PATI-660544 format. One record per residue (C-alpha): z, y, x; residue number from 1. Coordinates in steps of 0.25 Angstrom, whole numbers, plus 5000, padded with zeros to 4 digits. Each point is the difference from the previous one (the first is absolute). Layout:
<nodes>
{up = Z | north = Y | east = X | seq = NUM}
...
</nodes>
This chain:
<nodes>
{up = 5000 | north = 5000 | east = 5000 | seq = 1}
{up = 4998 | north = 5014 | east = 5004 | seq = 2}
{up = 5012 | north = 5006 | east = 5007 | seq = 3}
{up = 5004 | north = 5015 | east = 5000 | seq = 4}
{up = 5009 | north = 5009 | east = 5008 | seq = 5}
{up = 5015 | north = 5002 | east = 4996 | seq = 6}
{up = 4996 | north = 5015 | east = 4997 | seq = 7}
{up = 4989 | north = 4996 | east = 4990 | seq = 8}
{up = 5009 | north = 4989 | east = 4994 | seq = 9}
{up = 5012 | north = 5009 | east = 4998 | seq = 10}
{up = 4992 | north = 5011 | east = 4993 | seq = 11}
{up = 4993 | north = 4991 | east = 4991 | seq = 12}
{up = 5012 | north = 4993 | east = 4996 | seq = 13}
{up = 5007 | north = 5013 | east = 4997 | seq = 14}
{up = 4989 | north = 5004 | east = 4991 | seq = 15}
{up = 5001 | north = 4987 | east = 4992 | seq = 16}
{up = 5015 | north = 5001 | east = 4999 | seq = 17}
{up = 4999 | north = 5015 | east = 4995 | seq = 18}
{up = 4990 | north = 4995 | east = 4990 | seq = 19}
{up = 4988 | north = 5007 | east = 5007 | seq = 20}
{up = 4993 | north = 4988 | east = 5004 | seq = 21}
{up = 4989 | north = 5003 | east = 4991 | seq = 22}
{up = 4994 | north = 5009 | east = 5011 | seq = 23}
{up = 4998 | north = 4988 | east = 5009 | seq = 24}
{up = 4986 | north = 4994 | east = 5000 | seq = 25}
{up = 4999 | north = 4986 | east = 4995 | seq = 26}
{up = 4988 | north = 4991 | east = 4996 | seq = 27}
{up = 4998 | north = 4997 | east = 4985 | seq = 28}
{up = 5007 | north = 4987 | east = 4996 | seq = 29}
{up = 4991 | north = 4988 | east = 4999 | seq = 30}
{up = 5000 | north = 4990 | east = 4988 | seq = 31}
{up = 5011 | north = 4989 | east = 5000 | seq = 32}
{up = 4999 | north = 4988 | east = 4992 | seq = 33}
{up = 5012 | north = 4994 | east = 4993 | seq = 34}
{up = 5001 | north = 4985 | east = 4996 | seq = 35}
{up = 5011 | north = 5004 | east = 4989 | seq = 36}
{up = 5003 | north = 5013 | east = 4994 | seq = 37}
{up = 5013 | north = 5002 | east = 5008 | seq = 38}
{up = 5005 | north = 5014 | east = 4997 | seq = 39}
{up = 4987 | north = 5006 | east = 4996 | seq = 40}
{up = 4990 | north = 5010 | east = 5007 | seq = 41}
{up = 5005 | north = 5009 | east = 5011 | seq = 42}
{up = 5001 | north = 5015 | east = 4998 | seq = 43}
{up = 4995 | north = 5010 | east = 5010 | seq = 44}
{up = 5012 | north = 5006 | east = 5007 | seq = 45}
{up = 4998 | north = 5015 | east = 5000 | seq = 46}
{up = 5007 | north = 5001 | east = 5014 | seq = 47}
{up = 4989 | north = 4990 | east = 5006 | seq = 48}
{up = 5010 | north = 4990 | east = 5006 | seq = 49}
{up = 5003 | north = 4988 | east = 4990 | seq = 50}
{up = 4993 | north = 4996 | east = 4988 | seq = 51}
{up = 5009 | north = 4993 | east = 4990 | seq = 52}
{up = 4999 | north = 4994 | east = 4986 | seq = 53}
{up = 5005 | north = 5008 | east = 4988 | seq = 54}
{up = 5015 | north = 5001 | east = 5000 | seq = 55}
{up = 5002 | north = 4998 | east = 5015 | seq = 56}
{up = 5004 | north = 5011 | east = 5010 | seq = 57}
{up = 5003 | north = 5001 | east = 5015 | seq = 58}
{up = 5009 | north = 5007 | east = 5009 | seq = 59}
{up = 4998 | north = 5003 | east = 5015 | seq = 60}
{up = 5014 | north = 4995 | east = 5005 | seq = 61}
{up = 4997 | north = 5003 | east = 5015 | seq = 62}
{up = 4989 | north = 5003 | east = 5009 | seq = 63}
{up = 4997 | north = 4998 | east = 5015 | seq = 64}
{up = 5003 | north = 5013 | east = 5008 | seq = 65}
{up = 5012 | north = 5003 | east = 4993 | seq = 66}
{up = 5012 | north = 5004 | east = 5008 | seq = 67}
{up = 5010 | north = 4988 | east = 4998 | seq = 68}
{up = 5015 | north = 5001 | east = 5000 | seq = 69}
{up = 5001 | north = 4995 | east = 5014 | seq = 70}
{up = 4992 | north = 5012 | east = 5005 | seq = 71}
{up = 4988 | north = 4991 | east = 5002 | seq = 72}
{up = 4987 | north = 5001 | east = 4993 | seq = 73}
{up = 4996 | north = 4989 | east = 4989 | seq = 74}
{up = 4990 | north = 4992 | east = 5007 | seq = 75}
{up = 4986 | north = 4998 | east = 4995 | seq = 76}
{up = 4992 | north = 4988 | east = 4996 | seq = 77}
{up = 5011 | north = 4994 | east = 4990 | seq = 78}
{up = 4996 | north = 4986 | east = 4997 | seq = 79}
{up = 5009 | north = 4988 | east = 4995 | seq = 80}
{up = 5013 | north = 5003 | east = 4992 | seq = 81}
{up = 5011 | north = 4994 | east = 4992 | seq = 82}
{up = 5010 | north = 5006 | east = 4991 | seq = 83}
{up = 5015 | north = 4996 | east = 5000 | seq = 84}
{up = 5012 | north = 5004 | east = 4991 | seq = 85}
{up = 5011 | north = 5009 | east = 5006 | seq = 86}
{up = 5012 | north = 5006 | east = 4993 | seq = 87}
{up = 4998 | north = 5006 | east = 4986 | seq = 88}
{up = 4986 | north = 5004 | east = 4997 | seq = 89}
{up = 4996 | north = 5001 | east = 5014 | seq = 90}
{up = 4990 | north = 4991 | east = 5007 | seq = 91}
{up = 4995 | north = 4998 | east = 5014 | seq = 92}
{up = 4985 | north = 5000 | east = 5003 | seq = 93}
{up = 4998 | north = 4994 | east = 5014 | seq = 94}
{up = 4986 | north = 5002 | east = 5004 | seq = 95}
{up = 4991 | north = 4997 | east = 5012 | seq = 96}
{up = 4991 | north = 5010 | east = 5008 | seq = 97}
{up = 4988 | north = 4993 | east = 5005 | seq = 98}
{up = 4999 | north = 5008 | east = 5013 | seq = 99}
{up = 4994 | north = 4993 | east = 5012 | seq = 100}
{up = 5006 | north = 5002 | east = 5013 | seq = 101}
{up = 4987 | north = 5001 | east = 5008 | seq = 102}
{up = 4994 | north = 5011 | east = 4991 | seq = 103}
{up = 5001 | north = 5014 | east = 5005 | seq = 104}
{up = 4998 | north = 5005 | east = 4986 | seq = 105}
{up = 5011 | north = 4991 | east = 4994 | seq = 106}
{up = 5010 | north = 5005 | east = 5011 | seq = 107}
{up = 4998 | north = 5014 | east = 4993 | seq = 108}
{up = 5003 | north = 4994 | east = 4986 | seq = 109}
{up = 5013 | north = 4995 | east = 5005 | seq = 110}
{up = 5014 | north = 5005 | east = 4997 | seq = 111}
{up = 4999 | north = 5009 | east = 5012 | seq = 112}
{up = 4990 | north = 5010 | east = 4994 | seq = 113}
{up = 4986 | north = 5004 | east = 5004 | seq = 114}
{up = 5004 | north = 5005 | east = 5014 | seq = 115}
{up = 5012 | north = 4990 | east = 5001 | seq = 116}
{up = 5008 | north = 5012 | east = 4999 | seq = 117}
{up = 5012 | north = 4993 | east = 4993 | seq = 118}
{up = 4999 | north = 4986 | east = 5007 | seq = 119}
{up = 5012 | north = 5004 | east = 5008 | seq = 120}
{up = 5008 | north = 4998 | east = 4987 | seq = 121}
{up = 4997 | north = 4985 | east = 5001 | seq = 122}
{up = 5009 | north = 4993 | east = 5010 | seq = 123}
{up = 4990 | north = 4992 | east = 5008 | seq = 124}
{up = 5011 | north = 4989 | east = 5002 | seq = 125}
{up = 4999 | north = 4997 | east = 4985 | seq = 126}
{up = 4985 | north = 4998 | east = 5001 | seq = 127}
{up = 4994 | north = 4986 | east = 5002 | seq = 128}
{up = 4989 | north = 5005 | east = 5009 | seq = 129}
{up = 4996 | north = 5013 | east = 5007 | seq = 130}
{up = 4987 | north = 5005 | east = 5006 | seq = 131}
{up = 5000 | north = 5000 | east = 5015 | seq = 132}
{up = 5005 | north = 5015 | east = 5000 | seq = 133}
{up = 5013 | north = 4995 | east = 4993 | seq = 134}
{up = 4997 | north = 5006 | east = 4986 | seq = 135}
{up = 5001 | north = 4990 | east = 4988 | seq = 136}
{up = 4988 | north = 4994 | east = 4994 | seq = 137}
{up = 4997 | north = 5006 | east = 4986 | seq = 138}
{up = 5001 | north = 4987 | east = 4991 | seq = 139}
{up = 5012 | north = 4996 | east = 4992 | seq = 140}
{up = 5007 | north = 5002 | east = 4987 | seq = 141}
{up = 5006 | north = 5011 | east = 4992 | seq = 142}
{up = 5010 | north = 4999 | east = 4989 | seq = 143}
{up = 4999 | north = 5009 | east = 4987 | seq = 144}
{up = 5012 | north = 5000 | east = 4991 | seq = 145}
{up = 4996 | north = 5004 | east = 4986 | seq = 146}
{up = 5008 | north = 5003 | east = 4988 | seq = 147}
{up = 4993 | north = 4993 | east = 4988 | seq = 148}
{up = 5008 | north = 5008 | east = 4990 | seq = 149}
{up = 4998 | north = 5014 | east = 5006 | seq = 150}
{up = 4986 | north = 4996 | east = 5005 | seq = 151}
{up = 5002 | north = 5007 | east = 5013 | seq = 152}
{up = 5000 | north = 4995 | east = 5015 | seq = 153}
{up = 5014 | north = 5001 | east = 5005 | seq = 154}
{up = 4997 | north = 4997 | east = 5015 | seq = 155}
{up = 4990 | north = 4994 | east = 5010 | seq = 156}
{up = 5003 | north = 4996 | east = 5014 | seq = 157}
{up = 4993 | north = 4991 | east = 5011 | seq = 158}
{up = 5006 | north = 4986 | east = 5000 | seq = 159}
{up = 4991 | north = 4992 | east = 5009 | seq = 160}
{up = 4994 | north = 5007 | east = 5013 | seq = 161}
{up = 4990 | north = 4997 | east = 5011 | seq = 162}
{up = 4992 | north = 4989 | east = 4994 | seq = 163}
{up = 4985 | north = 4999 | east = 4998 | seq = 164}
{up = 4991 | north = 4999 | east = 4988 | seq = 165}
{up = 5011 | north = 4996 | east = 4990 | seq = 166}
{up = 4991 | north = 4996 | east = 4988 | seq = 167}
{up = 5007 | north = 4992 | east = 4989 | seq = 168}
{up = 5012 | north = 4991 | east = 5000 | seq = 169}
{up = 5009 | north = 4996 | east = 4989 | seq = 170}
{up = 5014 | north = 5001 | east = 4994 | seq = 171}
{up = 5011 | north = 4989 | east = 5002 | seq = 172}
{up = 5009 | north = 4995 | east = 4989 | seq = 173}
{up = 5012 | north = 5005 | east = 5009 | seq = 174}
{up = 4996 | north = 5015 | east = 4999 | seq = 175}
{up = 4991 | north = 5003 | east = 5012 | seq = 176}
{up = 4986 | north = 5003 | east = 5003 | seq = 177}
{up = 4991 | north = 4992 | east = 5010 | seq = 178}
{up = 4990 | north = 5009 | east = 5007 | seq = 179}
{up = 4988 | north = 4993 | east = 5006 | seq = 180}
{up = 4992 | north = 5005 | east = 5012 | seq = 181}
{up = 4985 | north = 4998 | east = 4998 | seq = 182}
{up = 4996 | north = 5001 | east = 5014 | seq = 183}
{up = 4999 | north = 4992 | east = 5013 | seq = 184}
{up = 5002 | north = 5012 | east = 5010 | seq = 185}
{up = 5005 | north = 4997 | east = 5014 | seq = 186}
{up = 5003 | north = 5008 | east = 5012 | seq = 187}
{up = 4987 | north = 4995 | east = 5006 | seq = 188}
{up = 4991 | north = 5006 | east = 4989 | seq = 189}
{up = 5008 | north = 5012 | east = 4995 | seq = 190}
{up = 5009 | north = 5011 | east = 5004 | seq = 191}
{up = 5012 | north = 4992 | east = 4996 | seq = 192}
{up = 5011 | north = 4993 | east = 5008 | seq = 193}
{up = 5002 | north = 4987 | east = 4991 | seq = 194}
{up = 4992 | north = 4990 | east = 4993 | seq = 195}
{up = 4999 | north = 5002 | east = 4985 | seq = 196}
{up = 4997 | north = 4992 | east = 4988 | seq = 197}
{up = 5014 | north = 4997 | east = 4994 | seq = 198}
{up = 5008 | north = 5001 | east = 4988 | seq = 199}
{up = 5013 | north = 5009 | east = 4999 | seq = 200}
{up = 5011 | north = 5000 | east = 4990 | seq = 201}
{up = 5005 | north = 5014 | east = 4994 | seq = 202}
{up = 5012 | north = 5000 | east = 4990 | seq = 203}
{up = 4997 | north = 5008 | east = 4988 | seq = 204}
{up = 5013 | north = 5008 | east = 5002 | seq = 205}
{up = 4997 | north = 5004 | east = 5014 | seq = 206}
{up = 5002 | north = 5015 | east = 5002 | seq = 207}
{up = 4993 | north = 5001 | east = 5014 | seq = 208}
{up = 4992 | north = 4992 | east = 5010 | seq = 209}
{up = 5005 | north = 4985 | east = 5000 | seq = 210}
{up = 5001 | north = 4991 | east = 5012 | seq = 211}
{up = 4985 | north = 4996 | east = 5001 | seq = 212}
{up = 5001 | north = 4985 | east = 5003 | seq = 213}
{up = 4987 | north = 4993 | east = 4999 | seq = 214}
{up = 5001 | north = 4987 | east = 4992 | seq = 215}
{up = 4991 | north = 4992 | east = 5011 | seq = 216}
{up = 5002 | north = 4986 | east = 4994 | seq = 217}
{up = 4992 | north = 5005 | east = 4988 | seq = 218}
{up = 4988 | north = 5001 | east = 5009 | seq = 219}
{up = 4991 | north = 5010 | east = 5007 | seq = 220}
{up = 4987 | north = 5003 | east = 4992 | seq = 221}
{up = 4994 | north = 5011 | east = 4991 | seq = 222}
{up = 5011 | north = 5000 | east = 4991 | seq = 223}
{up = 4998 | north = 5006 | east = 4986 | seq = 224}
{up = 5010 | north = 4996 | east = 4989 | seq = 225}
{up = 5012 | north = 4990 | east = 4997 | seq = 226}
{up = 5007 | north = 4995 | east = 4988 | seq = 227}
{up = 5012 | north = 4991 | east = 5000 | seq = 228}
{up = 5003 | north = 4988 | east = 4990 | seq = 229}
{up = 5014 | north = 5004 | east = 4995 | seq = 230}
{up = 5003 | north = 4985 | east = 4997 | seq = 231}
{up = 4998 | north = 4996 | east = 5015 | seq = 232}
{up = 5000 | north = 5012 | east = 5009 | seq = 233}
{up = 4986 | north = 4995 | east = 5005 | seq = 234}
{up = 4991 | north = 5012 | east = 5004 | seq = 235}
{up = 4985 | north = 5001 | east = 4997 | seq = 236}
{up = 4991 | north = 5009 | east = 5009 | seq = 237}
{up = 4986 | north = 5005 | east = 4999 | seq = 238}
{up = 4990 | north = 5003 | east = 5011 | seq = 239}
{up = 4990 | north = 5011 | east = 4999 | seq = 240}
{up = 4989 | north = 4994 | east = 5007 | seq = 241}
{up = 4987 | north = 4994 | east = 4994 | seq = 242}
{up = 5003 | north = 4987 | east = 5008 | seq = 243}
{up = 5015 | north = 5001 | east = 4997 | seq = 244}
{up = 5010 | north = 4990 | east = 4995 | seq = 245}
{up = 5011 | north = 4999 | east = 4990 | seq = 246}
{up = 5014 | north = 4997 | east = 5006 | seq = 247}
{up = 5014 | north = 4996 | east = 4996 | seq = 248}
{up = 5012 | north = 5002 | east = 5008 | seq = 249}
{up = 5012 | north = 4991 | east = 4998 | seq = 250}
{up = 5012 | north = 5007 | east = 5005 | seq = 251}
{up = 5011 | north = 4992 | east = 5008 | seq = 252}
{up = 5010 | north = 5008 | east = 4991 | seq = 253}
{up = 4995 | north = 5005 | east = 4987 | seq = 254}
{up = 5002 | north = 5015 | east = 4999 | seq = 255}
{up = 5002 | north = 5002 | east = 5015 | seq = 256}
{up = 4986 | north = 5000 | east = 5005 | seq = 257}
{up = 5004 | north = 5005 | east = 5014 | seq = 258}
{up = 5006 | north = 4987 | east = 5003 | seq = 259}
{up = 4986 | north = 4993 | east = 5001 | seq = 260}
{up = 4993 | north = 4989 | east = 4992 | seq = 261}
{up = 4987 | north = 4993 | east = 4999 | seq = 262}
{up = 4986 | north = 5006 | east = 4998 | seq = 263}
{up = 4989 | north = 4992 | east = 4993 | seq = 264}
{up = 4986 | north = 5002 | east = 4994 | seq = 265}
{up = 4994 | north = 4996 | east = 4987 | seq = 266}
{up = 4990 | north = 4989 | east = 4999 | seq = 267}
{up = 4993 | north = 4993 | east = 4989 | seq = 268}
{up = 5005 | north = 4985 | east = 4998 | seq = 269}
{up = 4988 | north = 4991 | east = 5004 | seq = 270}
{up = 4991 | north = 5011 | east = 5005 | seq = 271}
{up = 5004 | north = 5005 | east = 5014 | seq = 272}
{up = 4996 | north = 5013 | east = 5005 | seq = 273}
{up = 4995 | north = 5004 | east = 4986 | seq = 274}
{up = 4994 | north = 5013 | east = 4996 | seq = 275}
{up = 5006 | north = 5007 | east = 4988 | seq = 276}
{up = 4991 | north = 5012 | east = 5001 | seq = 277}
{up = 4987 | north = 4996 | east = 4992 | seq = 278}
{up = 4992 | north = 5010 | east = 5008 | seq = 279}
{up = 4989 | north = 4992 | east = 5005 | seq = 280}
{up = 5003 | north = 4986 | east = 4994 | seq = 281}
{up = 5007 | north = 4998 | east = 4987 | seq = 282}
{up = 5012 | north = 4991 | east = 5002 | seq = 283}
{up = 5007 | north = 5002 | east = 4987 | seq = 284}
{up = 4999 | north = 5007 | east = 4986 | seq = 285}
{up = 5009 | north = 5010 | east = 4993 | seq = 286}
{up = 5011 | north = 4992 | east = 4993 | seq = 287}
{up = 4999 | north = 4988 | east = 5010 | seq = 288}
{up = 5013 | north = 4995 | east = 5006 | seq = 289}
{up = 5002 | north = 4994 | east = 5014 | seq = 290}
{up = 5012 | north = 4992 | east = 5005 | seq = 291}
{up = 5005 | north = 5007 | east = 5013 | seq = 292}
{up = 5006 | north = 4995 | east = 5013 | seq = 293}
{up = 5007 | north = 5008 | east = 5011 | seq = 294}
{up = 4996 | north = 4999 | east = 5015 | seq = 295}
{up = 5011 | north = 5003 | east = 5010 | seq = 296}
{up = 4995 | north = 5010 | east = 5010 | seq = 297}
{up = 5003 | north = 5001 | east = 5015 | seq = 298}
{up = 5002 | north = 5012 | east = 5009 | seq = 299}
{up = 5001 | north = 5010 | east = 4989 | seq = 300}
{up = 5003 | north = 5011 | east = 5009 | seq = 301}
{up = 4988 | north = 4998 | east = 5008 | seq = 302}
{up = 4995 | north = 5013 | east = 5008 | seq = 303}
{up = 4985 | north = 4995 | east = 4998 | seq = 304}
{up = 5000 | north = 5004 | east = 4985 | seq = 305}
{up = 4993 | north = 4986 | east = 4997 | seq = 306}
{up = 5010 | north = 4994 | east = 4990 | seq = 307}
{up = 4991 | north = 5000 | east = 4988 | seq = 308}
{up = 4988 | north = 4994 | east = 5008 | seq = 309}
{up = 5010 | north = 4989 | east = 5005 | seq = 310}
{up = 5006 | north = 4997 | east = 4987 | seq = 311}
{up = 4986 | north = 4999 | east = 4993 | seq = 312}
{up = 4996 | north = 4990 | east = 5011 | seq = 313}
{up = 5012 | north = 4992 | east = 4997 | seq = 314}
{up = 4996 | north = 4999 | east = 4985 | seq = 315}
{up = 5005 | north = 5013 | east = 4994 | seq = 316}
{up = 4991 | north = 5006 | east = 4989 | seq = 317}
{up = 4993 | north = 5014 | east = 5002 | seq = 318}
{up = 5004 | north = 5011 | east = 4991 | seq = 319}
{up = 4991 | north = 5013 | east = 4998 | seq = 320}
{up = 5009 | north = 5011 | east = 5004 | seq = 321}
{up = 5013 | north = 4997 | east = 4994 | seq = 322}
{up = 5007 | north = 5012 | east = 4996 | seq = 323}
{up = 5010 | north = 5003 | east = 4989 | seq = 324}
{up = 5009 | north = 4988 | east = 4995 | seq = 325}
{up = 5011 | north = 5001 | east = 4990 | seq = 326}
{up = 5010 | north = 4990 | east = 4993 | seq = 327}
{up = 4999 | north = 4998 | east = 4985 | seq = 328}
{up = 5006 | north = 4989 | east = 4991 | seq = 329}
{up = 5002 | north = 4989 | east = 5010 | seq = 330}
{up = 4986 | north = 5003 | east = 5006 | seq = 331}
{up = 4994 | north = 5010 | east = 5009 | seq = 332}
{up = 4986 | north = 5007 | east = 4999 | seq = 333}
{up = 4993 | north = 5006 | east = 5012 | seq = 334}
{up = 4987 | north = 5007 | east = 5003 | seq = 335}
{up = 4988 | north = 4996 | east = 5009 | seq = 336}
{up = 4994 | north = 5013 | east = 5001 | seq = 337}
{up = 4986 | north = 4996 | east = 5005 | seq = 338}
{up = 4999 | north = 4987 | east = 4993 | seq = 339}
{up = 4989 | north = 4995 | east = 4990 | seq = 340}
{up = 4985 | north = 5000 | east = 5001 | seq = 341}
{up = 4999 | north = 5015 | east = 4999 | seq = 342}
{up = 5012 | north = 5002 | east = 5009 | seq = 343}
{up = 5007 | north = 5009 | east = 4990 | seq = 344}
{up = 5013 | north = 4991 | east = 4999 | seq = 345}
{up = 5008 | north = 4989 | east = 4995 | seq = 346}
{up = 5014 | north = 4998 | east = 4994 | seq = 347}
{up = 5006 | north = 4987 | east = 5004 | seq = 348}
{up = 5013 | north = 4994 | east = 4993 | seq = 349}
{up = 5009 | north = 4990 | east = 5008 | seq = 350}
{up = 5011 | north = 4992 | east = 4992 | seq = 351}
{up = 5010 | north = 4994 | east = 5010 | seq = 352}
{up = 5004 | north = 4986 | east = 4996 | seq = 353}
{up = 5014 | north = 4997 | east = 4998 | seq = 354}
{up = 5008 | north = 4987 | east = 5002 | seq = 355}
{up = 4989 | north = 4993 | east = 5008 | seq = 356}
{up = 4988 | north = 5005 | east = 4992 | seq = 357}
{up = 4988 | north = 5005 | east = 5008 | seq = 358}
{up = 4997 | north = 5015 | east = 5000 | seq = 359}
{up = 4987 | north = 5004 | east = 4992 | seq = 360}
{up = 4990 | north = 5011 | east = 5002 | seq = 361}
{up = 4991 | north = 5006 | east = 4990 | seq = 362}
{up = 4988 | north = 5009 | east = 5001 | seq = 363}
{up = 5005 | north = 5009 | east = 4989 | seq = 364}
{up = 4990 | north = 5012 | east = 5000 | seq = 365}
{up = 4987 | north = 5002 | east = 5008 | seq = 366}
{up = 4992 | north = 5013 | east = 4999 | seq = 367}
{up = 4986 | north = 4999 | east = 4995 | seq = 368}
{up = 4998 | north = 5015 | east = 4997 | seq = 369}
{up = 5006 | north = 5011 | east = 5009 | seq = 370}
{up = 5002 | north = 5008 | east = 4987 | seq = 371}
{up = 5010 | north = 4990 | east = 4995 | seq = 372}
{up = 5007 | north = 4997 | east = 5013 | seq = 373}
{up = 4997 | north = 5006 | east = 5013 | seq = 374}
{up = 5008 | north = 4995 | east = 5013 | seq = 375}
{up = 5014 | north = 4999 | east = 4994 | seq = 376}
{up = 5010 | north = 5002 | east = 5011 | seq = 377}
{up = 5015 | north = 5002 | east = 4997 | seq = 378}
{up = 5005 | north = 4993 | east = 4987 | seq = 379}
{up = 5013 | north = 4999 | east = 4992 | seq = 380}
{up = 5004 | north = 4993 | east = 4987 | seq = 381}
{up = 5003 | north = 5009 | east = 4988 | seq = 382}
{up = 5013 | north = 4997 | east = 4992 | seq = 383}
{up = 4991 | north = 4995 | east = 4989 | seq = 384}
{up = 4993 | north = 4990 | east = 5008 | seq = 385}
{up = 4987 | north = 5007 | east = 5004 | seq = 386}
{up = 4995 | north = 5003 | east = 5014 | seq = 387}
{up = 4998 | north = 5014 | east = 5005 | seq = 388}
{up = 4990 | north = 5000 | east = 5011 | seq = 389}
{up = 4997 | north = 5012 | east = 5009 | seq = 390}
{up = 4985 | north = 5001 | east = 5004 | seq = 391}
{up = 4996 | north = 5003 | east = 5014 | seq = 392}
{up = 4985 | north = 5002 | east = 5001 | seq = 393}
{up = 4994 | north = 5008 | east = 5012 | seq = 394}
{up = 4991 | north = 5009 | east = 4992 | seq = 395}
{up = 4998 | north = 5015 | east = 4998 | seq = 396}
{up = 4994 | north = 4998 | east = 4986 | seq = 397}
{up = 5005 | north = 4987 | east = 4994 | seq = 398}
{up = 5014 | north = 5004 | east = 4996 | seq = 399}
{up = 5013 | north = 4993 | east = 5002 | seq = 400}
{up = 5008 | north = 4995 | east = 4988 | seq = 401}
{up = 5013 | north = 4993 | east = 4996 | seq = 402}
{up = 4996 | north = 4988 | east = 4992 | seq = 403}
{up = 5009 | north = 4991 | east = 4991 | seq = 404}
{up = 4998 | north = 4985 | east = 4999 | seq = 405}
{up = 5004 | north = 4992 | east = 4988 | seq = 406}
{up = 5007 | north = 4986 | east = 5001 | seq = 407}
{up = 4986 | north = 4994 | east = 4997 | seq = 408}
{up = 4993 | north = 5008 | east = 5011 | seq = 409}
{up = 4993 | north = 5011 | east = 4993 | seq = 410}
{up = 4999 | north = 5013 | east = 5006 | seq = 411}
{up = 5002 | north = 5014 | east = 4994 | seq = 412}
{up = 5002 | north = 5014 | east = 5006 | seq = 413}
{up = 5013 | north = 5008 | east = 5001 | seq = 414}
{up = 4996 | north = 5012 | east = 5009 | seq = 415}
{up = 4989 | north = 5006 | east = 5008 | seq = 416}
{up = 5002 | north = 5009 | east = 5013 | seq = 417}
{up = 4991 | north = 5012 | east = 4998 | seq = 418}
{up = 5005 | north = 5008 | east = 5012 | seq = 419}
{up = 4992 | north = 5004 | east = 5012 | seq = 420}
{up = 4999 | north = 4989 | east = 5010 | seq = 421}
{up = 5001 | north = 4988 | east = 4990 | seq = 422}
{up = 5011 | north = 4994 | east = 5008 | seq = 423}
{up = 5006 | north = 4986 | east = 4997 | seq = 424}
{up = 5011 | north = 4998 | east = 4990 | seq = 425}
{up = 5012 | north = 4993 | east = 5007 | seq = 426}
{up = 5014 | north = 4995 | east = 4998 | seq = 427}
{up = 5000 | north = 4999 | east = 4985 | seq = 428}
{up = 5014 | north = 4996 | east = 4995 | seq = 429}
{up = 5009 | north = 5002 | east = 4987 | seq = 430}
{up = 5013 | north = 5006 | east = 4999 | seq = 431}
{up = 5012 | north = 4990 | east = 4996 | seq = 432}
{up = 4999 | north = 5004 | east = 4985 | seq = 433}
{up = 4985 | north = 4998 | east = 5000 | seq = 434}
{up = 4997 | north = 5014 | east = 4995 | seq = 435}
{up = 4994 | north = 5006 | east = 5012 | seq = 436}
{up = 4988 | north = 4995 | east = 5009 | seq = 437}
{up = 5001 | north = 5006 | east = 5014 | seq = 438}
{up = 4988 | north = 5000 | east = 5009 | seq = 439}
{up = 4994 | north = 5007 | east = 5012 | seq = 440}
{up = 4987 | north = 5006 | east = 5003 | seq = 441}
{up = 4998 | north = 4999 | east = 5015 | seq = 442}
{up = 4992 | north = 5013 | east = 5001 | seq = 443}
{up = 5005 | north = 5011 | east = 4999 | seq = 444}
{up = 5013 | north = 4992 | east = 5000 | seq = 445}
{up = 5007 | north = 5000 | east = 4987 | seq = 446}
{up = 5010 | north = 4992 | east = 4993 | seq = 447}
{up = 4998 | north = 5000 | east = 4984 | seq = 448}
{up = 5009 | north = 4996 | east = 4989 | seq = 449}
{up = 4991 | north = 4996 | east = 4987 | seq = 450}
{up = 5007 | north = 4999 | east = 4987 | seq = 451}
{up = 4994 | north = 4996 | east = 4987 | seq = 452}
{up = 5000 | north = 4989 | east = 4988 | seq = 453}
{up = 4999 | north = 4989 | east = 5009 | seq = 454}
{up = 5003 | north = 4989 | east = 4990 | seq = 455}
{up = 4989 | north = 5005 | east = 4991 | seq = 456}
{up = 4989 | north = 4993 | east = 5008 | seq = 457}
{up = 4989 | north = 4993 | east = 4991 | seq = 458}
{up = 4995 | north = 4987 | east = 5005 | seq = 459}
</nodes>
């Protein structure tokens, strides 16, 4: 996607927050195709930010470039996010910032500011990694405390520092956020001092940069998202690579991931090194199920960045850019962003077997028309059982949408990004009471709260 300087980002976001985004230049929206009525047609937003159905509204909660309560700037590129209950009507939104350590532009979108004028406020000892000049890398997490009753942001602070390309992640049942690095940078190929490609844990109630401990037993690869089976504590992980795998991590001590465990990759029973992608050769059809086996992986911290290739050679199944994953009702759903014959995305459903039963995998949705579903990325399960999918297509003209998916796999449209830049939606998650959908727009860096008659969806 096209990237912009912090100055442009900040001024554009300020216009939107002030209700003046109608002055921004944006392409006319294209036609979308619903498979069910959903919430009805989208109405044009006079502020030219977010088109929503009748009865829905949005609020800009936070924006990149804002001065945070710790004196740093809210970083750019907000991506994955989760919402956690605090006390009373307050919630914590823990969000990633996908800022790559080796990018000079991203350094200027980090918490130190456009000219790094405030980077001295961040103790480099609290950062996982620094540039060779000693300044912390720009990636990490910030935490927004938001009051659902007053509809106001209470505070925002940096809570993970010095990481790189923090794309998505996922919430844990014990009240923390797992932040994933989608990069394999090393000191040999970038201006960094450590190898990257790890998962980090951030408690939802953190009020400053946490001790950045890489959970290395969970593997070194292009991490995207995670979810946890609350019954077993097993962690499931996606990999954003067109020849990636789908993983699970069995912790030695459930709930204490830093104590280590065993990493495995998903395979199809009876079909070693299968290809789930359906890009060139069709291996299965929508609605098909396959029994799943799990392959133990070796040397999961390898500096060579070849974990997926070795796993596939050992029998693991290929997945086309695994991205969002979210736990539902004794099952999980995850996206394969470039899967399918038109490479516009798949959604897969995995049902972990219990009491000795085999795990089962279903091809739940596969896009045959980009107007219906176009490269679904982050995903969440709504309180009423539907999926909410964030589109992330790389186009200046084909708009990104939030899409809903019914329990029988039919797609409808919830929202459309009509702001200049057409950035991806990311980090969709609901408030604990199910009344508010929070979501990020990566450029110009906004966190939105969407309210409306959610249970009125028509299928």
